[in-house]
DOMI-270323 format. One line per field, with one value per residue (C-alpha): residue number from 1; z, x, y negated. Coordinates in pm, 1 decimal, always signed. Each point is the difference from the previous one (the first is absolute). Layout:
# DOMI-270323
num	c(NUM,...)
Z	c(Z,...)
X	c(X,...)
Y	c(Y,...)
//
This chain:
# DOMI-270323
num	c(1,2,3,4,5,6,7,8,9,10,11,12,13,14,15,16,17,18,19,20,21,22,23,24,25,26,27,28,29,30,31,32,33,34,35,36,37,38,39,40,41,42,43,44,45,46,47,48,49,50,51,52,53,54,55,56,57,58,59,60,61,62,63,64,65,66,67,68,69,70,71,72,73,74,75,76,77,78,79,80,81,82,83,84,85,86,87,88,89,90,91,92,93,94,95,96,97,98,99,100,101,102,103,104,105,106,107,108,109,110,111,112,113,114,115,116,117,118,119,120,121,122,123,124,125,126,127,128,129,130,131,132,133,134,135,136,137,138,139,140,141,142,143,144,145,146,147,148,149,150,151,152,153,154,155,156,157,158,159,160,161,162,163,164,165,166,167,168,169,170,171,172,173,174,175,176,177,178,179,180,181,182,183,184,185,186,187,188,189,190,191,192,193,194,195,196,197,198,199,200,201,202,203,204,205,206,207,208,209,210,211,212,213,214,215,216,217,218,219,220,221,222,223,224,225,226,227,228,229,230,231,232,233,234,235,236,237,238,239,240,241,242,243,244,245,246,247,248,249,250,251,252,253,254,255,256,257,258,259,260,261,262,263,264,265,266,267,268,269,270,271,272,273,274,275,276,277,278,279,280,281,282,283,284,285,286,287,288,289,290,291,292,293,294,295,296,297,298,299,300,301,302,303,304,305,306,307,308,309,310,311,312,313,314,315,316,317,318,319,320,321,322,323,324)
Z	c(-3502.5,+287.3,+55.0,+292.1,-56.0,+115.0,+244.8,+261.3,+353.8,+183.0,+278.3,-237.5,-58.6,+128.9,+354.9,+24.8,-304.4,-9.4,-46.8,-300.8,-154.2,+52.0,-317.8,-151.1,+70.7,+367.6,-46.8,+25.4,+290.0,+321.6,+245.2,+268.2,-212.9,-40.5,+251.6,+133.1,+237.7,+317.5,+317.4,+354.9,+251.8,-290.9,+188.7,+282.4,-165.4,+159.4,+358.1,+252.4,+140.1,+205.5,+285.6,-41.4,-95.3,+269.0,-48.0,-172.0,+235.4,-179.9,+152.7,+318.1,+328.8,+124.2,-301.0,+46.3,+366.7,-73.9,-273.4,+237.6,+263.1,-200.1,-338.4,-82.9,+39.3,-145.4,-308.2,-202.7,+63.6,-123.6,-318.1,-85.7,-14.7,-121.8,-321.8,-286.7,-300.6,-69.5,-320.6,-36.7,-165.2,-320.1,+3.2,+57.6,-304.7,-206.1,+104.1,-122.5,+308.1,-91.3,+330.3,+325.6,+349.7,+172.7,+372.6,+106.8,+341.0,+176.1,+264.0,+356.4,+160.4,-340.5,-28.9,-379.1,-242.6,-161.1,-66.3,-0.8,-73.3,+281.3,+94.1,+355.4,-12.8,-230.0,-316.0,-38.5,-316.2,-34.3,-212.2,-215.6,-78.3,-114.9,-211.0,-179.5,-64.2,-150.7,-219.5,-137.1,-80.0,-179.1,-210.7,-136.2,-48.4,-163.8,-79.9,+344.4,+238.4,+377.8,+266.1,+332.5,+299.3,+291.4,+312.0,+369.8,+81.1,+340.9,+171.8,-291.9,+81.9,-271.7,-73.2,-54.7,-232.4,-197.3,-12.7,-118.3,-274.2,-105.9,-18.3,-208.4,-244.6,-18.3,-62.2,-255.0,-150.0,-340.5,+43.2,+251.9,-136.9,+136.4,+128.7,-288.5,-86.0,-283.7,+9.6,-282.5,-107.9,-328.9,+181.0,+255.8,-263.7,-213.1,+292.4,+155.1,+322.9,+191.0,+363.9,+173.2,+362.8,+239.4,+317.6,+312.7,+146.3,-55.7,-140.5,-322.0,-64.2,-38.2,-267.2,-343.9,-15.3,+291.9,-29.9,+284.6,+180.3,-209.1,+212.9,+124.8,+69.6,+303.2,+118.2,+336.6,-16.1,+76.2,-212.8,-380.3,-11.9,+238.2,-202.4,-321.9,+162.5,+119.3,-345.2,-171.9,+238.3,-74.0,-375.6,+9.5,+110.5,-307.6,-45.6,+4.1,-275.5,+85.8,+296.8,+151.6,+101.1,+259.2,+9.5,+287.9,+301.6,+349.6,+290.4,+338.9,+341.1,-0.1,-332.7,+106.4,+328.1,-173.3,-261.1,+213.8,-248.3,-306.1,-157.7,-213.6,-305.3,+97.1,+45.7,-336.2,-210.7,+132.8,-89.1,-351.7,-183.0,+138.6,-57.1,-358.2,-89.1,+102.7,-181.0,-327.9,+19.6,+23.6,-277.1,-84.1,-143.6,+116.5,+111.4,+357.1,+138.5,-219.8,+157.5,-66.5,+197.2,+182.9,+269.4,+204.1,+219.8,-126.7,-352.2,-170.1,+170.7,-214.6,-331.8,+151.7,-231.3,-340.5,+115.0,+68.8,-328.3,-199.9,+124.0,-246.2,-281.1,+92.7,-137.0,-342.9,-287.5,-104.3,-280.5,-360.8,-257.5,-311.7,-308.0,+49.3)
X	c(+737.3,-28.9,+258.6,+36.5,-102.3,+272.1,-147.2,+135.9,-48.0,-281.5,+249.6,+168.8,-307.3,+9.3,-122.6,-190.4,-210.3,+21.3,-371.1,-6.7,+288.2,-139.8,-43.8,-348.1,-56.7,-42.5,-243.4,-301.1,+133.8,-196.9,+221.8,-83.2,+181.0,+314.4,+282.1,+15.4,+265.8,-120.0,+135.6,-91.7,-55.6,+55.6,+2.9,+241.5,+274.6,-155.7,-61.1,+24.2,+354.5,-29.5,-169.6,-317.7,-196.3,-118.9,+58.4,-308.3,-243.6,+32.5,+345.8,+44.5,-82.6,+355.0,+142.6,-243.2,+97.2,+372.9,-43.9,-179.7,+274.7,+312.1,-68.6,+364.1,+102.0,-306.5,-72.8,+315.5,-81.4,-359.9,+111.3,+249.8,-276.1,-290.3,+143.6,-69.4,+68.7,+272.2,-149.6,-283.8,-320.7,+97.3,+341.7,-167.6,-221.9,+299.1,+169.8,-297.2,-220.4,-370.3,-155.2,+17.2,-87.6,-152.5,-78.6,-219.9,-38.8,-135.0,+247.4,-131.1,-72.1,+6.6,-286.3,+29.7,-135.8,+339.7,+89.1,+348.8,+174.4,+157.1,+222.4,+126.4,-31.6,-187.9,+123.9,+80.4,-207.3,-373.8,-193.2,-141.2,+349.4,+116.1,-309.8,+57.5,+362.9,-122.6,-249.6,+276.6,+211.8,-289.0,-65.9,+354.6,-27.7,-344.2,+38.0,+115.8,-252.6,+41.5,-178.3,-34.3,-96.9,-152.9,-2.4,+85.9,-214.3,+75.5,-214.7,-237.8,-366.6,-263.9,+16.0,+376.0,-41.8,-250.8,+241.6,+282.0,-216.1,-100.4,+367.4,+84.3,-278.4,+95.1,+369.5,-27.5,-342.1,-41.3,+320.0,-175.1,-86.7,-327.9,+12.5,-59.4,+70.2,+247.6,+266.8,+253.3,+240.8,-185.4,-331.5,+153.8,+180.9,-314.0,-192.7,+277.8,+4.8,+329.7,-90.1,-145.2,-92.8,-8.9,-181.1,-13.7,-325.5,-370.1,-39.7,+149.8,-337.2,-158.3,+236.0,+52.5,+343.5,+124.5,+97.6,-43.7,+324.2,+263.1,+131.8,+358.9,+183.0,+218.9,+224.5,+96.6,+349.7,+343.6,+195.3,-29.9,-1.1,-297.1,-183.3,+51.5,-121.8,-316.3,-80.3,+63.6,-256.3,-254.7,+47.7,-133.5,-341.6,-54.5,-11.9,-259.5,-27.3,+219.9,+220.6,+334.9,+282.2,+200.1,+361.6,+57.5,+164.1,-136.6,+238.0,-91.1,+135.8,+238.7,+149.1,+36.4,+168.0,+243.0,+86.0,+26.0,+209.2,-209.8,-304.8,-290.5,+196.7,+295.9,-234.8,-170.2,+310.4,+169.9,-311.0,-55.9,+232.5,-200.7,-335.1,+80.7,+111.0,-348.6,-171.6,+177.0,-158.5,-356.2,-257.7,-272.1,-331.3,-328.7,+120.8,+11.6,+336.3,+37.9,+76.2,-130.0,+123.9,+327.9,+88.8,+314.8,+198.6,+276.4,-106.3,+240.3,+302.2,+22.5,-108.7,-339.7,-207.0,+143.7,-2.6,-375.1,-75.8,+208.8,-218.3,-265.1,+218.3,-154.5,-331.0,+145.5,+4.1,+359.6,+4.4,-112.4,-63.0,+214.9,-3.1,+167.8)
Y	c(+2350.1,-247.7,-271.3,-238.9,-357.6,-237.2,-248.5,-232.5,+124.4,-175.6,-71.2,-244.4,-214.2,-360.5,+51.2,-328.9,+98.2,+378.0,+58.5,-231.9,+196.8,+349.6,+208.9,-28.3,+371.5,-95.0,-286.3,+233.4,+207.2,-65.7,-187.9,+256.2,+260.5,-210.0,-40.9,-354.5,-139.5,-167.9,-154.6,+101.5,-282.5,-235.3,-330.1,+81.7,-206.3,-308.2,+108.4,-282.5,+13.8,-318.2,+185.8,-205.1,+307.9,+239.4,+371.1,+136.6,+178.5,+335.4,+39.8,+207.8,-172.3,+48.9,-183.4,-287.7,-35.1,+17.5,-257.6,-233.4,+5.0,+89.5,-159.1,-98.2,+363.7,+170.2,-213.0,+84.1,+364.9,-52.2,-175.7,+274.8,+258.0,-216.9,-142.6,+241.9,-226.3,-255.8,-140.5,-250.0,+115.8,-182.4,+167.2,+335.3,-53.4,-111.8,+325.4,+205.6,+49.5,+13.5,+110.8,-197.5,+119.3,-304.7,+22.7,-287.2,-163.5,-304.2,-115.0,+14.7,-336.4,-171.0,-247.3,-14.5,+257.7,+54.2,+360.8,+148.6,+327.5,+201.3,+290.6,-18.5,-379.4,-236.4,-170.0,-368.5,-40.9,+42.1,+246.9,-279.7,-133.0,+344.0,+63.2,-330.5,+100.8,+325.5,-186.8,-222.8,+303.5,+170.7,-309.7,+27.7,+380.1,+42.5,+372.5,+112.1,+155.3,+6.4,+202.6,-181.1,+210.9,-193.2,+217.2,+39.2,-303.7,-148.6,-261.0,-53.8,-45.8,+31.2,-373.3,+12.2,+296.9,-205.3,-293.2,+225.9,+149.7,-350.2,-99.9,+308.4,-81.7,-365.4,+63.8,+282.9,-78.3,+168.5,+202.6,+228.3,+343.0,+142.2,+356.7,+238.9,+361.7,-44.7,-271.1,-17.0,-269.5,-46.3,-54.1,-234.7,-206.0,-33.7,-148.2,-206.4,+203.2,+5.1,+69.0,+305.6,-67.2,+295.5,-108.7,+218.6,-130.8,+57.7,-352.9,+141.2,+167.1,-343.8,-136.3,+151.6,-164.0,+211.6,+365.0,+243.2,+76.3,+177.3,+291.2,-26.0,+324.1,-64.6,+283.0,-156.9,+152.2,-145.3,+249.3,+5.6,+380.3,+15.6,-268.4,+195.0,+320.5,-176.2,-140.2,+332.7,+148.5,-274.6,+27.7,+356.1,-127.8,-216.1,-372.9,-281.0,-263.4,-295.7,+88.8,-93.6,+230.4,-193.8,+114.1,-240.3,+161.9,-58.3,-38.0,+143.3,-94.8,+294.9,-107.2,-364.2,+90.3,+232.9,-266.6,-316.9,-199.5,+84.1,-162.6,+118.0,-108.8,+218.6,+292.1,-55.5,-60.9,+313.5,+203.7,-135.5,+247.2,+293.3,-170.4,-101.4,+351.3,+112.1,-288.7,+90.6,+345.1,-136.9,-21.0,-252.0,+115.0,+150.0,+341.4,+124.9,-105.3,-307.7,-337.4,-350.7,-302.4,+62.3,-254.7,-48.5,-235.9,-231.2,+86.0,-240.5,+158.6,+315.3,+150.2,+77.1,-223.4,+102.6,+363.4,-13.5,-178.4,+249.1,+289.3,-121.3,+133.8,+335.3,-130.9,-69.8,+246.9,-46.0,+250.1,-34.5,+268.3,+3.9,+221.2,+339.3)
//
C-alpha cells in the first residue's frame, strides 16, 4: 500500500535560501518547469521623490504638461500610482523573490552615461549601483539563482546598450549563465552560475551571456477577477519555456478618478486574497496550463512568495511503496 511521506511544506523553508533548501528531487527539474516568485517594477521603491526627476516621456502628454505647471499638486498623485514595491532589492531577495523586472532608462538632458530605472519618474540610484548590490547578495547566498529581466529601454542608443552589457558582464562575471536549453539547479550549482539575464534588445544575439527576452504575460486589468479570466484564457493556448505570469493589476483613468484617495498599494492589497486563491490552484510543470515565474506588486506585503514556492510540492512524489 502507499503511505504519505511526511515532509515540511516548501512554504516553511528559509526564504533567503529557499533554493538551497529544496528537496534533492527538484535539483534536476528544469527551472522553467518550477514556480518562481518575482516582483513587477522591482526598483520602484527608490523613485525620486524630491521632484528633481522629470516625468518619464512614456506618460501621457496631458500628465507631462500638468506636471510641468502644477508639480506640487501632480507629483504626490504620480507617486501614489507609480510605486509598486516597498522593499529594496536585497529585502526582496531575502523574502524569496528570484525574478526582477528591471526597466532601464537614460535620463533626458543628462550629460553622463549613468542609467536609471523608471516608472512614471526615474529612480535616485543607478543601475550599476543596484547590480553591485545584487552581486554582494549572491556572494553570501551561493546556491540561490536570480533571473534579471532588462526591458522597456528608454533613451538608450546602441553605445549605451553596449556599456550596459559591459557593466553586467563586469559585475557578475563567471556567475552569468549562458542561454541554454536545459537549466537545472544541479547544473547551475556545478558551474557556479547564479544569474540569468533576460535582455529585450537585439544586442542579446551578440552575447552568449544574454538570454533573449523572457515573455511577460500582462493582463492589463484593474480587477482581479478580470485578470484571472484573461490568464485562464491564455493558459489554454500552451506555454513557452521560461515565462512570467504578471498578477499585477493595471489602473485606468476611470479607476483612479473613482478612487481619488487610494493608491496602487491599496488596490493591490485589497485584491491579494482573490489573486492568491487563484495562485494556490495553479500547477508547475511542462503541461499546457502550467505556470513558471509569477510576479506581482508589493510582494512582501502578503503570503504571495511562500504561496508560489509551495506550488513546487506538486512536482514531488510524496508517496512511497510499503509491503502489503
